[in-house]
ROLOMI-237651 format. One record per atom (N, C-alpha, C, CB): residue in three letters; chain; residue number from 1; atom name; x, y, z. Coordinates in nm, 2 decimals, always signed. Glycine has a CB too. Example, Ala and Ser with C-alpha at 12.3 -4.5 7.8 and 13.67 -1.06 7.14 Angstrom:
+------+-------+------+------+--------+--------+--------+
! resn ! chain ! resi ! name !     px !     py !     pz !
+------+-------+------+------+--------+--------+--------+
!  ALA !     A !    1 !    N !  +1.32 !  -0.57 !  +0.78 !
!  ALA !     A !    1 !   CA !  +1.23 !  -0.45 !  +0.78 !
!  ALA !     A !    1 !    C !  +1.32 !  -0.33 !  +0.78 !
!  ALA !     A !    1 !   CB !  +1.13 !  -0.45 !  +0.90 !
!  SER !     A !    2 !    N !  +1.28 !  -0.22 !  +0.71 !
!  SER !     A !    2 !   CA !  +1.37 !  -0.11 !  +0.71 !
!  SER !     A !    2 !    C !  +1.29 !  +0.00 !  +0.79 !
!  SER !     A !    2 !   CB !  +1.41 !  -0.06 !  +0.57 !
+------+-------+------+------+--------+--------+--------+
END
This chain:
+------+-------+------+------+--------+--------+--------+
! resn ! chain ! resi ! name !     px !     py !     pz !
+------+-------+------+------+--------+--------+--------+
!  UNK !     A !    1 !    N !  -1.12 !  +0.84 !  +0.52 !
!  UNK !     A !    1 !   CA !  -1.16 !  +0.77 !  +0.40 !
!  UNK !     A !    1 !    C !  -1.08 !  +0.82 !  +0.28 !
!  UNK !     A !    1 !   CB !  -1.31 !  +0.79 !  +0.38 !
!  UNK !     A !    2 !    N !  -1.05 !  +0.95 !  +0.28 !
!  UNK !     A !    2 !   CA !  -0.98 !  +1.01 !  +0.16 !
!  UNK !     A !    2 !    C !  -0.84 !  +0.95 !  +0.15 !
!  UNK !     A !    2 !   CB !  -0.97 !  +1.16 !  +0.18 !
!  UNK !     A !    3 !    N !  -0.77 !  +0.93 !  +0.26 !
!  UNK !     A !    3 !   CA !  -0.63 !  +0.87 !  +0.26 !
!  UNK !     A !    3 !    C !  -0.64 !  +0.73 !  +0.20 !
!  UNK !     A !    3 !   CB !  -0.57 !  +0.87 !  +0.40 !
!  UNK !     A !    4 !    N !  -0.74 !  +0.65 !  +0.25 !
!  UNK !     A !    4 !   CA !  -0.76 !  +0.51 !  +0.20 !
!  UNK !     A !    4 !    C !  -0.78 !  +0.51 !  +0.05 !
!  UNK !     A !    4 !   CB !  -0.89 !  +0.45 !  +0.26 !
!  UNK !     A !    5 !    N !  -0.85 !  +0.61 !  -0.01 !
!  UNK !     A !    5 !   CA !  -0.87 !  +0.62 !  -0.15 !
!  UNK !     A !    5 !    C !  -0.73 !  +0.65 !  -0.22 !
!  UNK !     A !    5 !   CB !  -0.97 !  +0.73 !  -0.19 !
!  UNK !     A !    6 !    N !  -0.66 !  +0.74 !  -0.16 !
!  UNK !     A !    6 !   CA !  -0.53 !  +0.78 !  -0.21 !
!  UNK !     A !    6 !    C !  -0.43 !  +0.65 !  -0.22 !
!  UNK !     A !    6 !   CB !  -0.46 !  +0.89 !  -0.13 !
!  UNK !     A !    7 !    N !  -0.43 !  +0.58 !  -0.11 !
!  UNK !     A !    7 !   CA !  -0.34 !  +0.46 !  -0.10 !
!  UNK !     A !    7 !    C !  -0.39 !  +0.36 !  -0.20 !
!  UNK !     A !    7 !   CB !  -0.34 !  +0.40 !  +0.04 !
!  UNK !     A !    8 !    N !  -0.52 !  +0.34 !  -0.21 !
!  UNK !     A !    8 !   CA !  -0.58 !  +0.24 !  -0.31 !
!  UNK !     A !    8 !    C !  -0.54 !  +0.28 !  -0.45 !
!  UNK !     A !    8 !   CB !  -0.73 !  +0.24 !  -0.29 !
!  UNK !     A !    9 !    N !  -0.55 !  +0.41 !  -0.48 !
!  UNK !     A !    9 !   CA !  -0.52 !  +0.45 !  -0.62 !
!  UNK !     A !    9 !    C !  -0.37 !  +0.43 !  -0.65 !
!  UNK !     A !    9 !   CB !  -0.56 !  +0.60 !  -0.64 !
!  UNK !     A !   10 !    N !  -0.28 !  +0.47 !  -0.55 !
!  UNK !     A !   10 !   CA !  -0.14 !  +0.45 !  -0.57 !
!  UNK !     A !   10 !    C !  -0.11 !  +0.30 !  -0.59 !
!  UNK !     A !   10 !   CB !  -0.06 !  +0.51 !  -0.45 !
!  UNK !     A !   11 !    N !  -0.16 !  +0.22 !  -0.50 !
!  UNK !     A !   11 !   CA !  -0.14 !  +0.07 !  -0.51 !
!  UNK !     A !   11 !    C !  -0.18 !  +0.02 !  -0.65 !
!  UNK !     A !   11 !   CB !  -0.21 !  +0.00 !  -0.39 !
!  UNK !     A !   12 !    N !  -0.30 !  +0.06 !  -0.69 !
!  UNK !     A !   12 !   CA !  -0.35 !  +0.01 !  -0.82 !
!  UNK !     A !   12 !    C !  -0.26 !  +0.05 !  -0.93 !
!  UNK !     A !   12 !   CB !  -0.50 !  +0.07 !  -0.84 !
!  UNK !     A !   13 !    N !  -0.21 !  +0.18 !  -0.93 !
!  UNK !     A !   13 !   CA !  -0.12 !  +0.22 !  -1.03 !
!  UNK !     A !   13 !    C !  +0.01 !  +0.15 !  -1.03 !
!  UNK !     A !   13 !   CB !  -0.10 !  +0.37 !  -1.02 !
!  UNK !     A !   14 !    N !  +0.07 !  +0.13 !  -0.92 !
!  UNK !     A !   14 !   CA !  +0.20 !  +0.06 !  -0.91 !
!  UNK !     A !   14 !    C !  +0.18 !  -0.08 !  -0.95 !
!  UNK !     A !   14 !   CB !  +0.25 !  +0.07 !  -0.77 !
!  UNK !     A !   15 !    N !  +0.08 !  -0.15 !  -0.91 !
!  UNK !     A !   15 !   CA !  +0.06 !  -0.29 !  -0.94 !
!  UNK !     A !   15 !    C !  -0.01 !  -0.32 !  -1.07 !
!  UNK !     A !   15 !   CB !  -0.01 !  -0.36 !  -0.82 !
!  UNK !     A !   16 !    N !  -0.07 !  -0.22 !  -1.13 !
!  UNK !     A !   16 !   CA !  -0.14 !  -0.24 !  -1.25 !
!  UNK !     A !   16 !    C !  -0.27 !  -0.31 !  -1.23 !
!  UNK !     A !   16 !   CB !  -0.06 !  -0.31 !  -1.35 !
!  UNK !     A !   17 !    N !  -0.35 !  -0.28 !  -1.13 !
!  UNK !     A !   17 !   CA !  -0.47 !  -0.35 !  -1.10 !
!  UNK !     A !   17 !    C !  -0.59 !  -0.31 !  -1.18 !
!  UNK !     A !   17 !   CB !  -0.50 !  -0.33 !  -0.95 !
!  UNK !     A !   18 !    N !  -0.58 !  -0.20 !  -1.25 !
!  UNK !     A !   18 !   CA !  -0.69 !  -0.16 !  -1.33 !
!  UNK !     A !   18 !    C !  -0.82 !  -0.15 !  -1.26 !
!  UNK !     A !   18 !   CB !  -0.71 !  -0.26 !  -1.45 !
!  UNK !     A !   19 !    N !  -0.93 !  -0.20 !  -1.31 !
!  UNK !     A !   19 !   CA !  -1.06 !  -0.19 !  -1.25 !
!  UNK !     A !   19 !    C !  -1.08 !  -0.27 !  -1.13 !
!  UNK !     A !   19 !   CB !  -1.16 !  -0.24 !  -1.35 !
!  UNK !     A !   20 !    N !  -0.98 !  -0.36 !  -1.10 !
!  UNK !     A !   20 !   CA !  -0.99 !  -0.44 !  -0.98 !
!  UNK !     A !   20 !    C !  -0.98 !  -0.36 !  -0.85 !
!  UNK !     A !   20 !   CB !  -0.89 !  -0.55 !  -0.98 !
!  UNK !     A !   21 !    N !  -0.92 !  -0.24 !  -0.87 !
!  UNK !     A !   21 !   CA !  -0.90 !  -0.15 !  -0.75 !
!  UNK !     A !   21 !    C !  -1.03 !  -0.12 !  -0.68 !
!  UNK !     A !   21 !   CB !  -0.83 !  -0.02 !  -0.79 !
!  UNK !     A !   22 !    N !  -1.14 !  -0.11 !  -0.76 !
!  UNK !     A !   22 !   CA !  -1.27 !  -0.07 !  -0.69 !
!  UNK !     A !   22 !    C !  -1.32 !  -0.18 !  -0.60 !
!  UNK !     A !   22 !   CB !  -1.37 !  -0.05 !  -0.80 !
!  UNK !     A !   23 !    N !  -1.26 !  -0.30 !  -0.60 !
!  UNK !     A !   23 !   CA !  -1.30 !  -0.41 !  -0.51 !
!  UNK !     A !   23 !    C !  -1.22 !  -0.41 !  -0.38 !
!  UNK !     A !   23 !   CB !  -1.29 !  -0.54 !  -0.58 !
!  UNK !     A !   24 !    N !  -1.12 !  -0.32 !  -0.38 !
!  UNK !     A !   24 !   CA !  -1.03 !  -0.32 !  -0.26 !
!  UNK !     A !   24 !    C !  -1.10 !  -0.23 !  -0.15 !
!  UNK !     A !   24 !   CB !  -0.89 !  -0.26 !  -0.29 !
!  UNK !     A !   25 !    N !  -1.12 !  -0.28 !  -0.03 !
!  UNK !     A !   25 !   CA !  -1.17 !  -0.21 !  +0.08 !
!  UNK !     A !   25 !    C !  -1.06 !  -0.21 !  +0.19 !
!  UNK !     A !   25 !   CB !  -1.30 !  -0.26 !  +0.13 !
!  UNK !     A !   26 !    N !  -1.09 !  -0.14 !  +0.30 !
!  UNK !     A !   26 !   CA !  -0.99 !  -0.14 !  +0.41 !
!  UNK !     A !   26 !    C !  -0.96 !  -0.28 !  +0.46 !
!  UNK !     A !   26 !   CB !  -1.05 !  -0.05 !  +0.53 !
!  UNK !     A !   27 !    N !  -1.05 !  -0.37 !  +0.45 !
!  UNK !     A !   27 !   CA !  -1.03 !  -0.51 !  +0.50 !
!  UNK !     A !   27 !    C !  -0.97 !  -0.60 !  +0.40 !
!  UNK !     A !   27 !   CB !  -1.16 !  -0.56 !  +0.55 !
!  UNK !     A !   28 !    N !  -0.95 !  -0.55 !  +0.28 !
!  UNK !     A !   28 !   CA !  -0.90 !  -0.64 !  +0.17 !
!  UNK !     A !   28 !    C !  -0.76 !  -0.69 !  +0.20 !
!  UNK !     A !   28 !   CB !  -0.90 !  -0.57 !  +0.04 !
!  UNK !     A !   29 !    N !  -0.74 !  -0.82 !  +0.20 !
!  UNK !     A !   29 !   CA !  -0.60 !  -0.87 !  +0.22 !
!  UNK !     A !   29 !    C !  -0.52 !  -0.84 !  +0.10 !
!  UNK !     A !   29 !   CB !  -0.61 !  -1.03 !  +0.24 !
!  UNK !     A !   30 !    N !  -0.39 !  -0.80 !  +0.13 !
!  UNK !     A !   30 !   CA !  -0.30 !  -0.77 !  +0.02 !
!  UNK !     A !   30 !    C !  -0.20 !  -0.88 !  +0.00 !
!  UNK !     A !   30 !   CB !  -0.23 !  -0.64 !  +0.05 !
!  UNK !     A !   31 !    N !  -0.11 !  -0.90 !  +0.10 !
!  UNK !     A !   31 !   CA !  -0.01 !  -1.01 !  +0.08 !
!  UNK !     A !   31 !    C !  -0.08 !  -1.15 !  +0.08 !
!  UNK !     A !   31 !   CB !  +0.09 !  -1.01 !  +0.20 !
!  UNK !     A !   32 !    N !  -0.05 !  -1.22 !  -0.03 !
!  UNK !     A !   32 !   CA !  -0.10 !  -1.35 !  -0.04 !
!  UNK !     A !   32 !    C !  -0.23 !  -1.35 !  -0.12 !
!  UNK !     A !   32 !   CB !  -0.13 !  -1.41 !  +0.09 !
!  UNK !     A !   33 !    N !  -0.30 !  -1.24 !  -0.14 !
!  UNK !     A !   33 !   CA !  -0.42 !  -1.23 !  -0.21 !
!  UNK !     A !   33 !    C !  -0.40 !  -1.16 !  -0.35 !
!  UNK !     A !   33 !   CB !  -0.53 !  -1.15 !  -0.13 !
!  UNK !     A !   34 !    N !  -0.31 !  -1.07 !  -0.36 !
!  UNK !     A !   34 !   CA !  -0.28 !  -1.01 !  -0.48 !
!  UNK !     A !   34 !    C !  -0.15 !  -1.07 !  -0.54 !
!  UNK !     A !   34 !   CB !  -0.27 !  -0.85 !  -0.46 !
!  UNK !     A !   35 !    N !  -0.17 !  -1.14 !  -0.65 !
!  UNK !     A !   35 !   CA !  -0.05 !  -1.21 !  -0.71 !
!  UNK !     A !   35 !    C !  +0.06 !  -1.10 !  -0.75 !
!  UNK !     A !   35 !   CB !  -0.09 !  -1.29 !  -0.82 !
!  UNK !     A !   36 !    N !  +0.01 !  -0.98 !  -0.78 !
!  UNK !     A !   36 !   CA !  +0.10 !  -0.88 !  -0.83 !
!  UNK !     A !   36 !    C !  +0.19 !  -0.83 !  -0.72 !
!  UNK !     A !   36 !   CB !  +0.02 !  -0.76 !  -0.89 !
!  UNK !     A !   37 !    N !  +0.15 !  -0.85 !  -0.59 !
!  UNK !     A !   37 !   CA !  +0.23 !  -0.80 !  -0.48 !
!  UNK !     A !   37 !    C !  +0.33 !  -0.90 !  -0.43 !
!  UNK !     A !   37 !   CB !  +0.13 !  -0.76 !  -0.36 !
!  UNK !     A !   38 !    N !  +0.44 !  -0.92 !  -0.51 !
!  UNK !     A !   38 !   CA !  +0.54 !  -1.01 !  -0.47 !
!  UNK !     A !   38 !    C !  +0.66 !  -0.92 !  -0.40 !
!  UNK !     A !   38 !   CB !  +0.60 !  -1.09 !  -0.59 !
!  UNK !     A !   39 !    N !  +0.77 !  -0.99 !  -0.37 !
!  UNK !     A !   39 !   CA !  +0.87 !  -0.92 !  -0.30 !
!  UNK !     A !   39 !    C !  +0.93 !  -0.80 !  -0.38 !
!  UNK !     A !   39 !   CB !  +0.98 !  -1.02 !  -0.27 !
!  UNK !     A !   40 !    N !  +0.94 !  -0.81 !  -0.51 !
!  UNK !     A !   40 !   CA !  +0.99 !  -0.70 !  -0.59 !
!  UNK !     A !   40 !    C !  +0.89 !  -0.58 !  -0.59 !
!  UNK !     A !   40 !   CB !  +1.02 !  -0.74 !  -0.73 !
!  UNK !     A !   41 !    N !  +0.76 !  -0.62 !  -0.59 !
!  UNK !     A !   41 !   CA !  +0.65 !  -0.52 !  -0.60 !
!  UNK !     A !   41 !    C !  +0.65 !  -0.44 !  -0.47 !
!  UNK !     A !   41 !   CB !  +0.52 !  -0.58 !  -0.63 !
!  UNK !     A !   42 !    N !  +0.68 !  -0.51 !  -0.36 !
!  UNK !     A !   42 !   CA !  +0.68 !  -0.44 !  -0.22 !
!  UNK !     A !   42 !    C !  +0.78 !  -0.33 !  -0.23 !
!  UNK !     A !   42 !   CB !  +0.71 !  -0.54 !  -0.11 !
!  UNK !     A !   43 !    N !  +0.89 !  -0.35 !  -0.29 !
!  UNK !     A !   43 !   CA !  +0.99 !  -0.24 !  -0.30 !
!  UNK !     A !   43 !    C !  +0.94 !  -0.12 !  -0.38 !
!  UNK !     A !   43 !   CB !  +1.12 !  -0.29 !  -0.36 !
!  UNK !     A !   44 !    N !  +0.87 !  -0.16 !  -0.49 !
!  UNK !     A !   44 !   CA !  +0.81 !  -0.05 !  -0.57 !
!  UNK !     A !   44 !    C !  +0.70 !  +0.02 !  -0.50 !
!  UNK !     A !   44 !   CB !  +0.75 !  -0.12 !  -0.70 !
!  UNK !     A !   45 !    N !  +0.62 !  -0.05 !  -0.42 !
!  UNK !     A !   45 !   CA !  +0.51 !  +0.02 !  -0.34 !
!  UNK !     A !   45 !    C !  +0.57 !  +0.11 !  -0.24 !
!  UNK !     A !   45 !   CB !  +0.42 !  -0.09 !  -0.28 !
!  UNK !     A !   46 !    N !  +0.68 !  +0.07 !  -0.17 !
!  UNK !     A !   46 !   CA !  +0.74 !  +0.15 !  -0.07 !
!  UNK !     A !   46 !    C !  +0.80 !  +0.28 !  -0.14 !
!  UNK !     A !   46 !   CB !  +0.85 !  +0.07 !  +0.00 !
!  UNK !     A !   47 !    N !  +0.86 !  +0.26 !  -0.25 !
!  UNK !     A !   47 !   CA !  +0.91 !  +0.38 !  -0.32 !
!  UNK !     A !   47 !    C !  +0.80 !  +0.47 !  -0.36 !
!  UNK !     A !   47 !   CB !  +0.99 !  +0.34 !  -0.45 !
!  UNK !     A !   48 !    N !  +0.69 !  +0.42 !  -0.41 !
!  UNK !     A !   48 !   CA !  +0.57 !  +0.50 !  -0.45 !
!  UNK !     A !   48 !    C !  +0.51 !  +0.57 !  -0.33 !
!  UNK !     A !   48 !   CB !  +0.47 !  +0.41 !  -0.52 !
!  UNK !     A !   49 !    N !  +0.51 !  +0.50 !  -0.21 !
!  UNK !     A !   49 !   CA !  +0.45 !  +0.56 !  -0.09 !
!  UNK !     A !   49 !    C !  +0.54 !  +0.68 !  -0.05 !
!  UNK !     A !   49 !   CB !  +0.45 !  +0.46 !  +0.03 !
!  UNK !     A !   50 !    N !  +0.67 !  +0.67 !  -0.06 !
!  UNK !     A !   50 !   CA !  +0.76 !  +0.78 !  -0.03 !
!  UNK !     A !   50 !    C !  +0.74 !  +0.90 !  -0.12 !
!  UNK !     A !   50 !   CB !  +0.91 !  +0.73 !  -0.03 !
!  UNK !     A !   51 !    N !  +0.72 !  +0.87 !  -0.25 !
!  UNK !     A !   51 !   CA !  +0.71 !  +0.97 !  -0.35 !
!  UNK !     A !   51 !    C !  +0.57 !  +1.04 !  -0.34 !
!  UNK !     A !   51 !   CB !  +0.72 !  +0.91 !  -0.49 !
!  UNK !     A !   52 !    N !  +0.46 !  +0.96 !  -0.33 !
!  UNK !     A !   52 !   CA !  +0.33 !  +1.01 !  -0.33 !
!  UNK !     A !   52 !    C !  +0.30 !  +1.09 !  -0.21 !
!  UNK !     A !   52 !   CB !  +0.23 !  +0.90 !  -0.35 !
!  UNK !     A !   53 !    N !  +0.34 !  +1.04 !  -0.09 !
!  UNK !     A !   53 !   CA !  +0.31 !  +1.10 !  +0.03 !
!  UNK !     A !   53 !    C !  +0.42 !  +1.18 !  +0.10 !
!  UNK !     A !   53 !   CB !  +0.26 !  +1.00 !  +0.13 !
!  UNK !     A !   54 !    N !  +0.54 !  +1.19 !  +0.03 !
!  UNK !     A !   54 !   CA !  +0.65 !  +1.27 !  +0.09 !
!  UNK !     A !   54 !    C !  +0.70 !  +1.22 !  +0.22 !
!  UNK !     A !   54 !   CB !  +0.61 !  +1.41 !  +0.10 !
!  UNK !     A !   55 !    N !  +0.70 !  +1.08 !  +0.24 !
!  UNK !     A !   55 !   CA !  +0.74 !  +1.02 !  +0.36 !
!  UNK !     A !   55 !    C !  +0.87 !  +0.95 !  +0.33 !
!  UNK !     A !   55 !   CB !  +0.64 !  +0.93 !  +0.42 !
!  UNK !     A !   56 !    N !  +0.94 !  +0.91 !  +0.44 !
!  UNK !     A !   56 !   CA !  +1.06 !  +0.83 !  +0.43 !
!  UNK !     A !   56 !    C !  +1.04 !  +0.70 !  +0.51 !
!  UNK !     A !   56 !   CB !  +1.19 !  +0.90 !  +0.49 !
!  UNK !     A !   57 !    N !  +1.06 !  +0.59 !  +0.45 !
!  UNK !     A !   57 !   CA !  +1.04 !  +0.46 !  +0.51 !
!  UNK !     A !   57 !    C !  +1.18 !  +0.39 !  +0.53 !
!  UNK !     A !   57 !   CB !  +0.94 !  +0.37 !  +0.43 !
!  UNK !     A !   58 !    N !  +1.21 !  +0.37 !  +0.66 !
!  UNK !     A !   58 !   CA !  +1.33 !  +0.30 !  +0.69 !
!  UNK !     A !   58 !    C !  +1.32 !  +0.15 !  +0.67 !
!  UNK !     A !   58 !   CB !  +1.38 !  +0.33 !  +0.84 !
!  UNK !     A !   59 !    N !  +1.43 !  +0.08 !  +0.64 !
!  UNK !     A !   59 !   CA !  +1.42 !  -0.06 !  +0.62 !
!  UNK !     A !   59 !    C !  +1.37 !  -0.14 !  +0.74 !
!  UNK !     A !   59 !   CB !  +1.56 !  -0.11 !  +0.58 !
!  UNK !     A !   60 !    N !  +1.40 !  -0.09 !  +0.86 !
!  UNK !     A !   60 !   CA !  +1.36 !  -0.16 !  +0.98 !
!  UNK !     A !   60 !    C !  +1.21 !  -0.14 !  +1.01 !
!  UNK !     A !   60 !   CB !  +1.44 !  -0.12 !  +1.10 !
!  UNK !     A !   61 !    N !  +1.14 !  -0.05 !  +0.94 !
!  UNK !     A !   61 !   CA !  +1.00 !  -0.03 !  +0.96 !
!  UNK !     A !   61 !    C !  +0.91 !  -0.13 !  +0.87 !
!  UNK !     A !   61 !   CB !  +0.96 !  +0.11 !  +0.92 !
!  UNK !     A !   62 !    N !  +0.97 !  -0.19 !  +0.78 !
!  UNK !     A !   62 !   CA !  +0.90 !  -0.27 !  +0.68 !
!  UNK !     A !   62 !    C !  +0.88 !  -0.41 !  +0.74 !
!  UNK !     A !   62 !   CB !  +0.98 !  -0.28 !  +0.54 !
!  UNK !     A !   63 !    N !  +0.75 !  -0.45 !  +0.74 !
!  UNK !     A !   63 !   CA !  +0.72 !  -0.59 !  +0.78 !
!  UNK !     A !   63 !    C !  +0.59 !  -0.63 !  +0.72 !
!  UNK !     A !   63 !   CB !  +0.71 !  -0.60 !  +0.94 !
!  UNK !     A !   64 !    N !  +0.56 !  -0.76 !  +0.73 !
!  UNK !     A !   64 !   CA !  +0.44 !  -0.81 !  +0.66 !
!  UNK !     A !   64 !    C !  +0.31 !  -0.75 !  +0.72 !
!  UNK !     A !   64 !   CB !  +0.44 !  -0.96 !  +0.68 !
!  UNK !     A !   65 !    N !  +0.31 !  -0.71 !  +0.84 !
!  UNK !     A !   65 !   CA !  +0.19 !  -0.66 !  +0.90 !
!  UNK !     A !   65 !    C !  +0.14 !  -0.53 !  +0.83 !
!  UNK !     A !   65 !   CB !  +0.21 !  -0.63 !  +1.05 !
!  UNK !     A !   66 !    N !  +0.24 !  -0.45 !  +0.78 !
!  UNK !     A !   66 !   CA !  +0.20 !  -0.33 !  +0.71 !
!  UNK !     A !   66 !    C !  +0.13 !  -0.36 !  +0.59 !
!  UNK !     A !   66 !   CB !  +0.33 !  -0.25 !  +0.68 !
!  UNK !     A !   67 !    N !  +0.16 !  -0.47 !  +0.52 !
!  UNK !     A !   67 !   CA !  +0.10 !  -0.51 !  +0.39 !
!  UNK !     A !   67 !    C !  -0.01 !  -0.61 !  +0.41 !
!  UNK !     A !   67 !   CB !  +0.21 !  -0.56 !  +0.30 !
!  UNK !     A !   68 !    N !  -0.06 !  -0.63 !  +0.53 !
!  UNK !     A !   68 !   CA !  -0.16 !  -0.73 !  +0.55 !
!  UNK !     A !   68 !    C !  -0.29 !  -0.70 !  +0.48 !
!  UNK !     A !   68 !   CB !  -0.18 !  -0.75 !  +0.70 !
!  UNK !     A !   69 !    N !  -0.34 !  -0.57 !  +0.50 !
!  UNK !     A !   69 !   CA !  -0.46 !  -0.53 !  +0.44 !
!  UNK !     A !   69 !    C !  -0.44 !  -0.39 !  +0.38 !
!  UNK !     A !   69 !   CB !  -0.58 !  -0.53 !  +0.54 !
!  UNK !     A !   70 !    N !  -0.53 !  -0.34 !  +0.30 !
!  UNK !     A !   70 !   CA !  -0.53 !  -0.20 !  +0.26 !
!  UNK !     A !   70 !    C !  -0.54 !  -0.11 !  +0.37 !
!  UNK !     A !   70 !   CB !  -0.64 !  -0.18 !  +0.15 !
!  UNK !     A !   71 !    N !  -0.62 !  -0.14 !  +0.47 !
!  UNK !     A !   71 !   CA !  -0.63 !  -0.06 !  +0.59 !
!  UNK !     A !   71 !    C !  -0.50 !  -0.05 !  +0.67 !
!  UNK !     A !   71 !   CB !  -0.74 !  -0.11 !  +0.68 !
!  UNK !     A !   72 !    N !  -0.43 !  -0.16 !  +0.69 !
!  UNK !     A !   72 !   CA !  -0.30 !  -0.15 !  +0.76 !
!  UNK !     A !   72 !    C !  -0.20 !  -0.07 !  +0.69 !
!  UNK !     A !   72 !   CB !  -0.25 !  -0.30 !  +0.79 !
!  UNK !     A !   73 !    N !  -0.20 !  -0.08 !  +0.56 !
!  UNK !     A !   73 !   CA !  -0.11 !  +0.00 !  +0.48 !
!  UNK !     A !   73 !    C !  -0.14 !  +0.15 !  +0.49 !
!  UNK !     A !   73 !   CB !  -0.11 !  -0.04 !  +0.33 !
!  UNK !     A !   74 !    N !  -0.27 !  +0.18 !  +0.49 !
!  UNK !     A !   74 !   CA !  -0.32 !  +0.32 !  +0.51 !
!  UNK !     A !   74 !    C !  -0.28 !  +0.37 !  +0.64 !
!  UNK !     A !   74 !   CB !  -0.47 !  +0.33 !  +0.48 !
!  UNK !     A !   75 !    N !  -0.30 !  +0.29 !  +0.75 !
!  UNK !     A !   75 !   CA !  -0.27 !  +0.32 !  +0.88 !
!  UNK !     A !   75 !    C !  -0.12 !  +0.36 !  +0.89 !
!  UNK !     A !   75 !   CB !  -0.30 !  +0.21 !  +0.98 !
!  UNK !     A !   76 !    N !  -0.03 !  +0.28 !  +0.83 !
!  UNK !     A !   76 !   CA !  +0.11 !  +0.30 !  +0.83 !
!  UNK !     A !   76 !    C !  +0.14 !  +0.44 !  +0.77 !
!  UNK !     A !   76 !   CB !  +0.18 !  +0.19 !  +0.74 !
!  UNK !     A !   77 !    N !  +0.08 !  +0.47 !  +0.66 !
!  UNK !     A !   77 !   CA !  +0.09 !  +0.60 !  +0.59 !
!  UNK !     A !   77 !    C !  +0.05 !  +0.71 !  +0.69 !
!  UNK !     A !   77 !   CB !  +0.02 !  +0.61 !  +0.46 !
!  UNK !     A !   78 !    N !  -0.07 !  +0.70 !  +0.75 !
!  UNK !     A !   78 !   CA !  -0.12 !  +0.80 !  +0.85 !
!  UNK !     A !   78 !    C !  -0.02 !  +0.82 !  +0.96 !
!  UNK !     A !   78 !   CB !  -0.25 !  +0.75 !  +0.91 !
!  UNK !     A !   79 !    N !  +0.04 !  +0.71 !  +1.01 !
!  UNK !     A !   79 !   CA !  +0.14 !  +0.72 !  +1.12 !
!  UNK !     A !   79 !    C !  +0.26 !  +0.80 !  +1.08 !
!  UNK !     A !   79 !   CB !  +0.17 !  +0.59 !  +1.18 !
!  UNK !     A !   80 !    N !  +0.30 !  +0.77 !  +0.95 !
!  UNK !     A !   80 !   CA !  +0.42 !  +0.84 !  +0.90 !
!  UNK !     A !   80 !    C !  +0.39 !  +0.99 !  +0.88 !
!  UNK !     A !   80 !   CB !  +0.47 !  +0.78 !  +0.77 !
!  UNK !     A !   81 !    N !  +0.27 !  +1.02 !  +0.85 !
!  UNK !     A !   81 !   CA !  +0.24 !  +1.16 !  +0.82 !
!  UNK !     A !   81 !    C !  +0.20 !  +1.24 !  +0.95 !
!  UNK !     A !   81 !   CB !  +0.12 !  +1.17 !  +0.73 !
!  UNK !     A !   82 !    N !  +0.18 !  +1.17 !  +1.06 !
!  UNK !     A !   82 !   CA !  +0.15 !  +1.24 !  +1.19 !
!  UNK !     A !   82 !    C !  +0.26 !  +1.31 !  +1.25 !
!  UNK !     A !   82 !   CB !  +0.09 !  +1.13 !  +1.29 !
+------+-------+------+------+--------+--------+--------+
END
C-alpha cells in the first residue's frame, strides 16, 4: 500500500492533479480517464518514475497496459524494483 501511495503522489505532482489525487485508487483508470495524461505527459511520468524510484525504463518496456490503472503502474514499479 505504501508504494501505491508513493506512485499516486508522484503522479499527482507530475500531472498537477491537486486534491483529485485522493480519489485515485489502485483500480482507477489512468489512460483515457485523466485528461492530463496525454502522450507528452507519459514521457514526463516515466522520467519522474526513474528519478523518484531510481529505476531505468527502456523504451521497449513502455506500453498502454502499464498506464491502464494506478495499480498497474504501481505493479510496474514493483517489478522494476524487484
